[in-house]
NUKOLVEX-807640 format. One record per atom (N, C-alpha, C): residue in three letters; x, y, z. Coordinates in pm, whole numbers, padded with zeros to 5 digits, always signed. Each point is the difference from the previous one (the first is absolute). Example, Ala and Ser with C-alpha at 12.3 -4.5 7.8 and 13.67 -1.06 7.14 Angstrom:
BEGIN
Ala+01319-00569+00780/Ala-00089+00119+00000/Ala+00090+00120+00000/Ser-00035+00105-00072/Ser+00082+00119+00006/Ser-00077+00109+00073/
! end
This chain:
BEGIN
Unk-03355+09429-11876/Unk-00076-00096-00080/Unk-00020-00132+00074/Unk+00053-00009+00123/Unk-00002-00129+00068/Unk-00139-00042+00040/Unk-00077+00091+00066/Unk-00140-00034+00020/Unk-00074+00066-00113/Unk-00025-00076-00105/Unk-00051+00057-00124/Unk-00128-00070-00039/Unk-00107+00076-00008/Unk-00126-00055-00048/Unk-00014+00045-00145/Unk-00006-00097-00092/Unk+00000+00036-00141/Unk-00066-00108-00084/Unk-00028+00037-00125/Unk-00047-00095-00099/Unk+00093+00007-00119/Unk+00053-00114-00042/Unk+00092-00004-00114/Unk-00057-00089-00109/Unk+00032+00032-00123/Unk-00038-00087-00110/Unk+00099-00116-00010/Unk-00047-00119-00042/Unk+00089-00115-00010/Unk+00118+00029-00092/Unk+00116-00048+00041/Unk+00117+00007-00086/Unk+00078+00130+00007/Unk-00049+00098+00078/Unk+00075+00125+00012/Unk+00114-00020+00099/Unk+00125+00018-00041/Unk+00112-00023+00090/Unk+00011+00107+00106/Unk+00053-00038+00116/Unk+00023+00094+00108/Unk+00141+00054-00015/Unk+00015+00129-00022/Unk+00130+00058-00029/Unk+00072+00047+00126/Unk-00073+00029+00108/Unk+00060+00053+00121/Unk-00015-00103+00112/Unk+00112-00031+00066/Unk-00004-00097+00110/Unk-00073+00059+00119/Unk-00075-00084+00071/Unk-00070+00046+00120/Unk+00099+00025+00112/Unk-00007+00115+00066/Unk+00086+00023+00116/Unk-00058-00067+00124/Unk+00084-00028+00096/Unk-00046-00051+00129/Unk-00057+00118+00078/Unk-00127-00008+00038/Unk-00062+00111+00073/Unk-00062-00042+00133/Unk+00031-00120+00044/Unk-00043-00044+00132/Unk+00116-00067+00072/Unk+00002+00018+00130/Unk+00086-00082+00085/Unk-00090-00058+00108/Unk-00007-00133+00006/Unk-00088-00066+00096/Unk+00083-00088+00093/Unk-00015+00025+00129/Unk+00069-00078+00102/Unk-00093-00110+00049/Unk+00052-00124+00010/Unk-00084-00114+00036/Unk+00065-00084+00109/Unk-00076-00027+00105/Unk+00044-00089+00107/Unk-00099-00114+00013/Unk+00047-00124-00016/Unk-00088-00115+00019/Unk-00025-00022+00148/Unk-00124-00036+00032/Unk-00041-00019+00139/Unk-00057-00139+00022/Unk+00004-00045+00123/Unk-00059-00129+00037/Unk-00151+00021+00016/Unk-00075-00050-00095/Unk-00144+00029-00005/Unk-00076-00056+00120/Unk+00055-00104+00064/Unk-00068-00057+00116/Unk-00002+00096+00118/Unk+00078+00107-00008/Unk+00000+00101+00106/Unk-00118+00096-00012/Unk-00076-00011-00110/Unk-00109+00094-00025/Unk-00133-00076-00004/Unk-00050-00033+00117/Unk-00124-00077+00012/Unk-00117+00092+00038/Unk+00028+00097+00085/Unk-00103+00089+00051/Unk+00031+00145-00040/Unk-00103+00086-00002/Unk+00025+00141-00030/Unk+00104+00063+00092/Unk+00004-00046+00125/Unk+00096+00056+00096/Unk+00144-00024-00044/Unk+00024-00109-00075/Unk+00136-00030-00046/Unk+00047+00103-00102/Unk-00093+00047-00085/Unk+00035+00103-00098/Unk+00034+00131+00072/Unk-00075+00033+00103/Unk+00026+00121+00077/Unk+00134-00010+00073/Unk+00034-00119+00044/Unk+00129-00020+00067/Unk+00115+00027-00096/Unk-00014-00048-00124/Unk+00107+00024-00097/Unk+00003+00147-00040/Unk-00116+00065-00005/Unk-00004+00144-00028/Unk+00082+00077+00104/Unk-00011-00040+00126/Unk+00075+00068+00106/Unk+00150-00019-00018/Unk+00039-00117-00050/Unk+00142-00025-00027/Unk+00050+00095-00109/Unk-00078+00014-00107/Unk+00042+00090-00109/Unk+00006+00145+00048/Unk-00088+00036+00090/Unk+00000+00137+00053/Unk+00124+00025+00086/Unk+00038-00100+00081/Unk+00121+00014+00082/Unk+00124+00009-00089/Unk+00002-00082-00106/Unk+00114+00002-00092/Unk+00011+00136-00069/Unk-00112+00053-00043/Unk-00001+00131-00066/Unk+00055+00108+00092/Unk-00041-00004+00125/Unk+00048+00099+00097/Unk+00150-00013+00022/Unk+00048-00126+00004/Unk+00142-00025+00026/Unk+00090+00053-00111/Unk-00047-00008-00126/Unk+00086+00044-00113/Unk-00031+00143-00043/Unk-00104+00060+00060/Unk-00029+00139-00029/Unk-00087+00025-00121/Unk-00098-00088-00024/Unk-00095+00023-00109/Unk-00141+00007+00058/Unk-00089+00064-00073/Unk-00137+00010+00044/Unk-00084-00116-00052/Unk-00094-00045+00079/Unk-00093-00105-00045/Unk-00137+00033+00056/Unk-00102-00010-00082/Unk-00134+00036+00044/Unk-00103-00087-00069/Unk-00114-00012+00063/Unk-00111-00073-00059/Unk-00073+00092-00096/Unk-00036-00052-00117/Unk-00073+00079-00098/Unk-00124-00076-00044/Unk-00098+00073-00049/Unk-00123-00066-00044/Unk-00067-00069+00117/Unk-00044-00121-00021/Unk-00057-00081+00107/Unk+00111-00087+00058/Unk+00046+00030+00122/Unk+00110-00077+00059/Unk-00033-00148+00006/Unk+00095-00082-00038/Unk-00013-00145+00002/Unk-00115-00050-00088/Unk-00036+00081-00102/Unk-00103-00043-00094/Unk+00047-00126-00072/Unk-00089-00098-00012/Unk+00036-00130-00055/Unk-00068-00024-00134/Unk+00076-00053-00095/Unk-00053-00034-00132/Unk+00025-00148-00026/Unk-00098-00066-00060/Unk+00012-00142-00032/Unk+00015-00017-00150/Unk+00100-00078-00042/Unk+00022-00029-00142/Unk+00034-00148-00016/Unk-00021-00051-00120/Unk+00044-00135-00035/Unk+00114+00013-00101/Unk+00108-00073+00022/Unk+00118+00007-00085/Unk+00027-00137-00060/Unk+00018-00005-00133/Unk+00032-00124-00070/Unk+00123+00023-00087/Unk+00092-00097+00001/Unk+00114+00002-00092/Unk-00022-00107-00106/Unk+00034+00032-00125/Unk-00016-00095-00110/Unk+00135-00031-00063/Unk+00017-00127-00039/Unk+00125-00040-00063/Unk-00022-00130-00075/Unk+00102-00041-00075/Unk-00003-00129-00070/Unk+00031-00110+00101/Unk-00022-00127-00036/Unk+00028-00110+00094/Unk+00145-00002+00050/Unk+00095+00045-00083/Unk+00141+00000+00039/Unk+00048+00138+00046/Unk-00094+00089+00027/Unk+00031+00136+00048/Unk+00094+00075-00095/Unk-00031-00007-00129/Unk+00083+00068-00099/Unk+00004+00151+00023/Unk-00111+00057+00043/Unk-00004+00144+00019/Unk+00091+00042+00115/Unk-00024-00056+00117/Unk+00074+00041+00119/Unk+00148-00033-00011/Unk+00032-00114-00062/Unk+00140-00037-00015/Unk+00073+00084-00105/Unk-00077+00084-00072/Unk+00061+00099-00090/Unk-00025+00141+00054/Unk-00025+00010+00131/Unk-00010+00128+00072/Unk-00129+00078-00025/Unk-00104-00068-00056/Unk-00130+00064-00018/Unk-00097-00045+00109/Unk-00092+00089+00035/Unk-00106-00030+00095/Unk-00132+00043-00064/Unk-00095-00092-00007/Unk-00133+00030-00054/Unk-00100-00017+00113/Unk-00064+00109+00038/Unk-00087+00000+00118/Unk-00136+00061-00032/Unk-00104-00063+00055/Unk-00134+00058-00011/Unk-00053+00028+00140/Unk-00052+00120+00017/Unk-00051+00038+00131/Unk-00147+00040-00013/Unk-00082-00056+00089/Unk-00142+00034+00002/Unk-00029+00079+00128/Unk-00077+00106-00015/Unk-00031+00086+00113/Unk-00141-00028+00052/Unk-00017+00019+00129/Unk-00131-00020+00064/Unk-00048+00131+00061/Unk-00129+00022-00007/Unk-00060+00118+00061/Unk-00121-00045+00080/Unk+00003+00026+00129/Unk-00106-00043+00091/Unk-00022-00151-00011/Unk+00109-00072-00017/Unk-00006-00146-00004/Unk-00033-00060-00135/Unk-00028+00085-00100/Unk-00039-00049-00132/Unk+00111+00024-00102/Unk+00030-00099-00087/Unk+00105+00018-00100/Unk-00042+00101-00107/Unk+00095+00084-00042/Unk-00026+00096-00106/Unk+00020-00066-00136/Unk-00062+00055-00104/Unk+00000-00065-00131/Unk+00136+00003-00069/Unk+00072+00110+00015/Unk+00129+00012-00068/Unk+00114-00056+00083/Unk+00095-00061-00070/Unk+00120-00053+00064/Unk+00120+00083-00041/Unk+00098+00008+00088/Unk+00126+00066-00034/Unk+00098-00108-00046/Unk+00039+00006-00126/Unk+00096-00095-00055/Unk+00135+00070-00011/Unk+00102-00060+00060/Unk+00132+00063+00005/Unk+00107-00094-00052/Unk+00085+00053-00087/Unk+00121-00071-00041/Unk+00119+00077+00053/Unk+00092-00071+00065/Unk+00123+00062+00050/Unk+00121-00076-00053/Unk+00103+00074-00031/Unk+00132-00059-00020/Unk+00085+00051+00115/Unk+00046-00093+00083/Unk+00072+00041+00122/Unk+00141-00060-00001/Unk+00099+00087+00019/Unk+00139-00044-00018/Unk+00092+00088+00085/Unk+00110-00055+00051/Unk+00093+00083+00079/Unk+00079+00101-00082/Unk+00005-00018-00132/Unk+00073+00091-00086/Unk-00095+00104-00059/Unk+00026+00125+00028/Unk-00091+00106-00044/Unk-00010+00007-00152/Unk+00113-00015-00069/Unk-00001+00009-00146/Unk-00077-00115-00063/Unk+00011-00119+00061/Unk-00075-00115-00051/Unk-00150+00025+00012/Unk-00042+00059+00112/Unk-00142+00030+00019/Unk-00047+00110-00094/Unk+00085+00098-00024/Unk-00035+00111-00090/Unk-00020-00050-00143/Unk+00080-00098-00039/Unk+00000-00047-00140/Unk-00125-00077-00039/Unk-00079-00045+00097/Unk-00119-00079-00031/Unk-00121+00093-00016/Unk-00064-00008-00115/Unk-00119+00080-00028/Unk-00123-00079+00043/Unk-00058+00038+00112/Unk-00113-00075+00056/Unk-00135+00049-00050/Unk-00001+00093-00095/Unk-00127+00055-00048/Unk-00083-00104-00073/Unk-00134+00014+00009/Unk-00087-00092-00072/Unk+00001+00028-00150/Unk-00021-00105-00078/Unk-00004+00015-00146/Unk-00132+00062-00044/Unk-00108-00041+00065/Unk-00132+00050-00037/Unk-00018+00143+00050/Unk-00072+00082-00075/Unk-00025+00137+00046/Unk-00094+00000+00120/Unk+00048+00043+00114/Unk-00082+00003+00120/Unk+00063+00095+00100/Unk-00080+00046+00092/Unk+00052+00086+00106/Unk+00081-00085+00097/Unk+00120+00044+00029/Unk+00087-00077+00091/Unk+00090+00095+00077/Unk+00057-00050+00107/Unk+00087+00079+00086/Unk+00135-00067+00012/Unk+00106+00074-00030/Unk+00136-00050+00013/Unk+00058+00047+00133/Unk+00055-00091+00076/Unk+00066+00035+00127/Unk+00138-00065+00003/Unk+00100+00082+00017/Unk+00139-00048+00008/Unk+00051+00034+00140/Unk+00030-00104+00078/Unk+00036+00019+00140/Unk+00138-00056+00033/Unk+00066+00068+00090/Unk+00115-00059+00069/Unk-00055-00052+00132/Unk+00010-00130+00021/Unk-00052-00061+00122/Unk+00116-00030+00095/Unk-00016+00041+00125/Unk+00102-00020+00102/Unk-00043-00115+00090/Unk+00080-00106+00001/Unk-00028-00120+00079/Unk+00112-00021+00100/Unk-00022-00091+00094/Unk+00109-00041+00088/Unk+00096-00089-00079/Unk+00118-00020+00054/Unk+00097-00087-00066/Unk-00056-00141-00010/Unk+00035-00069-00107/Unk-00054-00133-00026/Unk+00031-00096+00115/Unk-00105-00066+00051/Unk+00018-00096+00108/Unk+00019+00061+00137/Unk-00020+00133+00010/Unk+00016+00068+00128/Unk-00119+00093+00025/Unk-00015+00039+00125/Unk-00103+00097+00035/Unk+00066+00133+00032/Unk+00104+00032-00076/Unk+00075+00123+00026/Unk+00066+00047-00129/Unk+00053+00122+00003/Unk+00073+00054-00114/Unk-00090+00056-00108/Unk+00060+00028-00116/Unk-00070+00061-00112/Unk+00056-00049-00132/Unk-00090-00034-00092/Unk+00041-00029-00137/Unk-00111+00051-00093/Unk+00033+00017-00126/Unk-00094+00057-00095/Unk-00033-00097-00112/Unk-00126-00002-00040/Unk-00041-00063-00125/Unk-00089+00100-00073/Unk-00015-00020-00131/Unk-00073+00097-00082/Unk-00121-00067-00064/Unk-00114+00062+00018/Unk-00127-00054-00049/Unk-00057+00092-00108/Unk-00004-00050-00124/Unk-00055+00074-00114/Unk-00135-00063-00031/Unk-00107+00068+00032/Unk-00131-00062-00009/Unk-00102+00077-00080/Unk-00103-00073-00043/Unk-00113+00058-00073/Unk-00129-00052+00062/Unk-00090+00092+00033/Unk-00129-00036+00057/Unk-00112+00039-00096/Unk-00099-00088-00011/Unk-00120+00036-00075/Unk-00121-00062+00067/Unk-00111+00071-00008/Unk-00125-00048+00059/Unk-00080-00071-00107/Unk-00040-00123+00029/Unk-00076-00077-00098/Unk-00091-00101+00069/Unk-00122-00020-00051/Unk-00086-00107+00049/Unk+00026-00130-00074/Unk+00092+00003-00097/Unk+00025-00114-00089/Unk+00095-00099+00065/Unk-00050-00119+00037/Unk+00085-00102+00062/Unk+00057-00096-00104/Unk-00044+00011-00125/Unk+00046-00092-00105/Unk+00149+00020-00028/Unk+00050+00121+00015/Unk+00139+00029-00036/Unk+00099-00077+00085/Unk-00042-00050+00116/Unk+00092-00074+00086/Unk-00017-00152-00013/Unk-00068-00045-00107/Unk-00024-00143-00016/Unk+00113-00073-00070/Unk+00069+00068-00091/Unk+00109-00067-00073/Unk+00113+00099-00027/Unk+00117-00056-00031/Unk+00115+00084-00031/Unk-00027+00082-00126/Unk-00066-00061-00096/Unk-00031+00070-00125/Unk-00088+00122+00026/Unk-00101-00016+00084/Unk-00093+00111+00025/Unk+00067+00112+00078/Unk+00088-00033+00093/Unk+00062+00106+00080/Unk+00108+00074-00080/Unk+00067-00069-00094/Unk+00101+00069-00081/Unk-00064+00093-00103/Unk-00128-00021-00029/Unk-00072+00094-00086/Unk-00026+00132+00073/Unk+00007-00006+00133/Unk-00012+00121+00081/Unk+00138+00055+00034/Unk+00088-00088+00049/Unk+00135+00040+00041/Unk+00104-00077-00082/Unk+00038+00052-00117/Unk+00096-00071-00085/Unk+00139-00016+00063/Unk+00030+00076+00104/Unk+00130-00015+00067/Unk+00020-00141+00053/Unk-00110-00070+00026/Unk+00009-00136+00056/Unk+00052-00102-00102/Unk+00003+00037-00126/Unk+00049-00093-00103/Unk+00144-00041+00026/Unk+00076+00085+00068/Unk+00141-00030+00026/Unk+00018-00117+00098/Unk-00110-00043+00066/Unk+00011-00115+00091/Unk+00011-00131-00076/Unk-00041-00001-00128/Unk+00015-00119-00083/Unk-00105-00107+00021/Unk-00107+00029+00071/Unk-00106-00099+00019/Unk-00075-00022-00130/Unk-00058-00119-00016/Unk-00076-00032-00120/Unk-00137+00067+00005/Unk-00050+00038-00118/Unk-00124+00076-00008/Unk-00117-00071+00067/Unk-00010-00131-00015/Unk-00114-00074+00052/Unk+00012-00034+00149/Unk+00110+00037+00060/Unk+00019-00029+00143/Unk-00107+00072+00081/Unk-00065-00076+00088/Unk-00105+00059+00083/Unk+00061+00069+00121/Unk-00064+00107+00042/Unk+00038+00067+00124/Unk-00092-00046+00112/Unk+00052-00002+00119/Unk-00082-00037+00116/Unk+00044+00082+00121/Unk-00082-00006+00103/Unk+00031+00072+00124/Unk+00120-00067+00066/Unk+00100+00078+00034/Unk+00125-00053+00056/Unk-00027-00081+00127/Unk+00037-00128-00006/Unk-00016-00094+00111/Unk-00145-00011+00049/Unk-00094+00044-00083/Unk-00142-00011+00034/Unk-00042+00085+00118/Unk+00080+00100+00034/Unk-00025+00079+00120/Unk-00063+00135-00035/Unk-00123+00020+00045/Unk-00064+00130-00007/Unk+00029+00072+00132/Unk+00048+00122-00010/Unk+00045+00073+00118/Unk-00104+00101+00044/Unk-00030-00002+00127/Unk-00084+00103+00060/Unk+00093+00106+00059/Unk-00010+00119-00054/Unk+00087+00109+00045/Unk-00079+00098+00085/Unk+00047+00024+00120/Unk-00057+00101+00086/Unk+00098+00117+00004/Unk-00042+00114-00052/Unk+00088+00117-00008/Unk-00048+00106+00098/Unk+00091+00045+00085/Unk-00034+00096+00105/Unk+00076+00131-00022/Unk-00072+00110+00010/Unk+00059+00134-00012/Unk+00086+00028+00124/Unk+00131+00022-00022/Unk+00091+00026+00112/Unk+00055+00142-00001/Unk-00076+00092-00052/Unk+00033+00140+00013/Unk+00100+00053-00101/Unk+00054+00116+00033/Unk+00093+00070-00088/Unk+00128+00035+00077/Unk+00113-00021-00066/Unk+00130+00031+00060/Unk+00055+00124-00070/Unk+00047+00095+00079/Unk+00054+00126-00054/Unk+00151+00002+00021/Unk+00075-00004-00111/Unk+00146-00002+00007/Unk+00061+00139-00020/Unk-00084+00103-00002/Unk+00049+00136-00017/Unk+00019+00035-00146/Unk+00016+00128-00027/Unk+00019+00044-00138/Unk-00117-00031-00090/Unk-00121-00004+00057/Unk-00124-00034-00072/Unk+00002-00142-00057/Unk+00080-00088+00060/Unk+00005-00141-00041/Unk-00078-00083+00101/Unk-00109-00059-00045/Unk-00083-00083+00087/Unk-00020-00138-00062/Unk-00044-00093+00083/Unk-00024-00136-00047/Unk-00126-00054+00066/Unk-00085-00064-00079/Unk-00115-00070+00054/Unk+00044-00138+00045/Unk-00037-00036+00122/Unk+00039-00130+00056/Unk-00121-00092+00007/Unk+00021-00127-00028/Unk-00106-00101+00010/Unk+00056-00126+00064/Unk-00088-00080+00053/Unk+00036-00132+00052/Unk-00094-00101-00063/Unk+00056-00099-00067/Unk-00080-00103-00069/Unk+00023-00136+00064/Unk-00108-00073+00016/Unk+00007-00138+00050/Unk-00055-00092-00108/Unk+00077-00102-00035/Unk-00042-00098-00101/Unk-00035-00132+00068/Unk-00118-00053-00038/Unk-00044-00131+00048/Unk-00047-00083-00118/Unk+00008-00131+00016/Unk-00057-00091-00099/Unk-00152+00013+00010/Unk-00062+00042-00108/Unk-00144+00030+00005/Unk-00083-00124+00033/Unk+00044-00116-00046/Unk-00077-00122+00022/Unk+00017-00055+00141/Unk+00125-00006+00047/Unk+00028-00063+00130/Unk+00011+00100+00114/Unk+00011+00130-00034/Unk+00022+00108+00096/Unk+00135-00013+00072/Unk+00090-00078-00059/Unk+00136-00011+00055/Unk+00073+00133-00019/Unk+00066+00044+00105/Unk+00078+00123-00009/Unk+00126-00025-00082/Unk+00028+00089-00096/Unk+00116-00015-00086/Unk+00111+00098+00036/Unk-00028+00129-00013/Unk+00104+00099+00026/Unk-00065+00138+00011/Unk+00070+00091+00064/Unk-00044+00138+00007/Unk+00106+00091-00058/Unk-00036+00126-00022/Unk+00098+00096-00052/Unk-00037+00141+00041/Unk+00098+00068+00058/Unk-00014+00143+00028/Unk+00078+00074-00108/Unk-00063+00096-00063/Unk+00068+00071-00109/Unk-00036+00148+00002/Unk+00091+00079-00053/Unk-00029+00142-00022/Unk+00067+00043-00130/Unk-00071+00085-00073/Unk+00040+00032-00137/Unk+00013+00151-00020/Unk+00112+00039-00061/Unk+00027+00140-00031/Unk-00007+00019-00151/Unk-00066+00106-00042/Unk-00009+00030-00142/Unk+00078+00128-00030/Unk+00070+00000-00114/Unk+00078+00116-00040/Unk+00006+00004-00152/Unk+00060+00104-00055/Unk+00005+00013-00146/Unk+00106-00090-00062/Unk+00109-00024+00074/Unk+00108-00084-00052/Unk+00085-00047+00117/Unk+00038-00128-00001/Unk+00077-00057+00110/Unk+00131+00074+00023/Unk+00066+00040-00106/Unk+00130+00067+00013/Unk-00012+00135+00069/Unk-00121+00055+00004/Unk-00021+00127+00067/Unk-00043-00015+00145/Unk-00017-00124+00046/Unk-00041-00026+00138/Unk+00125-00022+00084/Unk+00039+00103+00075/Unk+00124-00010+00078/Unk-00010+00094+00120/Unk+00110+00014+00073/Unk+00003+00090+00114/Unk-00065-00058+00124/Unk-00041+00090+00089/Unk-00053-00040+00131/Unk-00123-00089-00008/Unk-00099+00031-00085/Unk-00117-00089-00008/Unk+00037-00144-00034/Unk+00091-00018-00094/Unk+00042-00136-00036/Unk+00070-00067+00118/Unk+00089+00073+00066/Unk+00071-00055+00115/Unk-00097-00042+00110/Unk-00100+00083+00027/Unk-00096-00032+00105/Unk-00089-00118-00038/Unk-00037-00009-00128/Unk-00084-00113-00043/Unk+00074-00132+00018/Unk+00131+00001-00021/Unk+00081-00120+00019/Unk+00024-00027+00148/Unk+00022+00106+00077/Unk+00022-00016+00144/Unk-00123-00059+00068/Unk-00119+00044-00043/Unk-00124-00054+00056/Unk-00012-00149-00030/Unk+00033-00039-00122/Unk-00007-00140-00042/Unk+00094-00087+00085/Unk+00123+00045+00018/Unk+00099-00078+00074/Unk-00032-00005+00149/Unk-00045+00112+00056/Unk-00033+00002+00142/Unk-00123-00083+00031/Unk-00098+00000-00091/Unk-00121-00079+00022/Unk+00033-00149+00002/Unk+00100-00042-00076/Unk+00043-00140+00004/Unk+00044-00039+00140/Unk+00064+00092+00070/Unk+00045-00026+00137/Unk-00117+00004+00097/Unk-00081+00104-00011/Unk-00109+00019+00096/Unk-00110-00105-00013/Unk-00017-00055-00122/Unk-00107-00099-00024/Unk+00059-00137-00032/Unk+00119-00027+00052/Unk+00073-00122-00038/Unk-00083-00126+00020/Unk-00073-00009+00111/Unk-00078-00122+00030/Unk-00121-00016-00091/Unk-00035+00103-00074/Unk-00115-00004-00090/Unk+00040-00038-00142/Unk+00129+00002-00030/Unk+00045-00014-00138/Unk+00004-00145-00046/Unk-00031-00018-00127/Unk+00007-00132-00065/Unk+00123-00001-00091/Unk+00081-00104+00012/Unk+00119-00011-00084/Unk-00041-00059-00134/Unk+00020+00075-00106/Unk-00035-00045-00134/Unk+00042+00104-00101/Unk-00055-00008-00119/Unk+00036+00097-00104/Unk-00120+00089-00036/Unk-00103-00058-00063/Unk-00120+00075-00035/Unk-00124-00086+00025/Unk-00116+00064+00004/Unk-00125-00074+00016/Unk-00021-00094-00118/Unk+00031+00050-00120/Unk-00016-00081-00121/Unk+00086-00125+00006/Unk+00126+00015+00042/Unk+00090-00114+00010/Unk-00053-00105+00096/Unk-00065+00044+00107/Unk-00054-00095+00096/Unk-00112-00082-00062/Unk-00088+00064-00077/Unk-00110-00072-00064/Unk+00054-00102-00100/Unk+00100+00039-00079/Unk+00059-00093-00096/Unk+00070-00115+00071/Unk+00050+00023+00119/Unk+00071-00104+00072/Unk-00089-00099+00073/Unk-00132+00017-00007/Unk-00091-00089+00072/Unk-00014-00137-00065/Unk+00033-00011-00128/Unk-00016-00127-00072/Unk+00132-00071-00022/Unk-00002-00097-00093/Unk+00118-00082-00028/Unk+00066+00034-00134/Unk-00061+00089-00077/Unk+00059+00039-00129/Unk+00128+00078+00024/Unk+00109-00035-00068/Unk+00128+00069+00019/Unk-00009+00149-00032/Unk+00056+00081+00089/Unk+00004+00145-00019/Unk+00146+00044-00008/Unk+00037+00062-00111/Unk+00138+00047-00018/Unk+00013+00150+00023/Unk-00113+00069+00009/Unk+00002+00143+00029/Unk+00045+00019+00145/Unk+00102+00081+00021/Unk+00055+00019+00134/Unk-00016+00143+00048/Unk-00113+00062-00034/Unk-00019+00140+00038/Unk+00006+00018+00150/
! end
């Protein structure tokens, strides 16, 4: 039920908890290292060497190094009530042949290091609409380091909408996502783009990794820049595994997926950015106090 496309009537309670059905490994990168197409190919060669060293397969799929352009916006109250209560509200706009598409992807996430805390939050929309639930275990480097492994849990809901009004005020967004009421913000509080930063996201297809046992992961590399100033912010290499339930993901494929993550930290050490998440970096660009320590 984790990646679930459904329509629910308002007020119908969810009786079954969503299982974790994704594990996503994330490495922050120094975006200034990716200026030319050749730089992406150089990092691809590093991932290929790492894969060979740990004994996993890696191959290019689809259109190798295919690039997608998106705009990413985060919304919050002036005092960051959402993020400081472990919620993330993000809108993503897609471009095709340089032109923006009409529909936007609106995502609400509750992200927390405690799996049970993330499970307990019902991120479903109140209004009847088609939406997708994704519950992920995200694997990051240790806090403040470019090495090691730690886990956080992301319980999210995605919906496609051309409606930008829902992100104008706290009252309007809670009519879509009532889970946000627990942040305690006042109904009339206006929402705005976090630190006024619109992000230009360049997403590159980085192939498929085969960990054996029919367990594969799609890999991508994303570069974030300030859309207005073109200042480089951060990059991220990630690969995601999907399964029916996290507790059933074990054995050699799991061991190899972790070994690849740890070895790549060594092989690409000079490319790594020390931080926590891309979202945390955007929130940290301003002067508003941030208490979220994801």
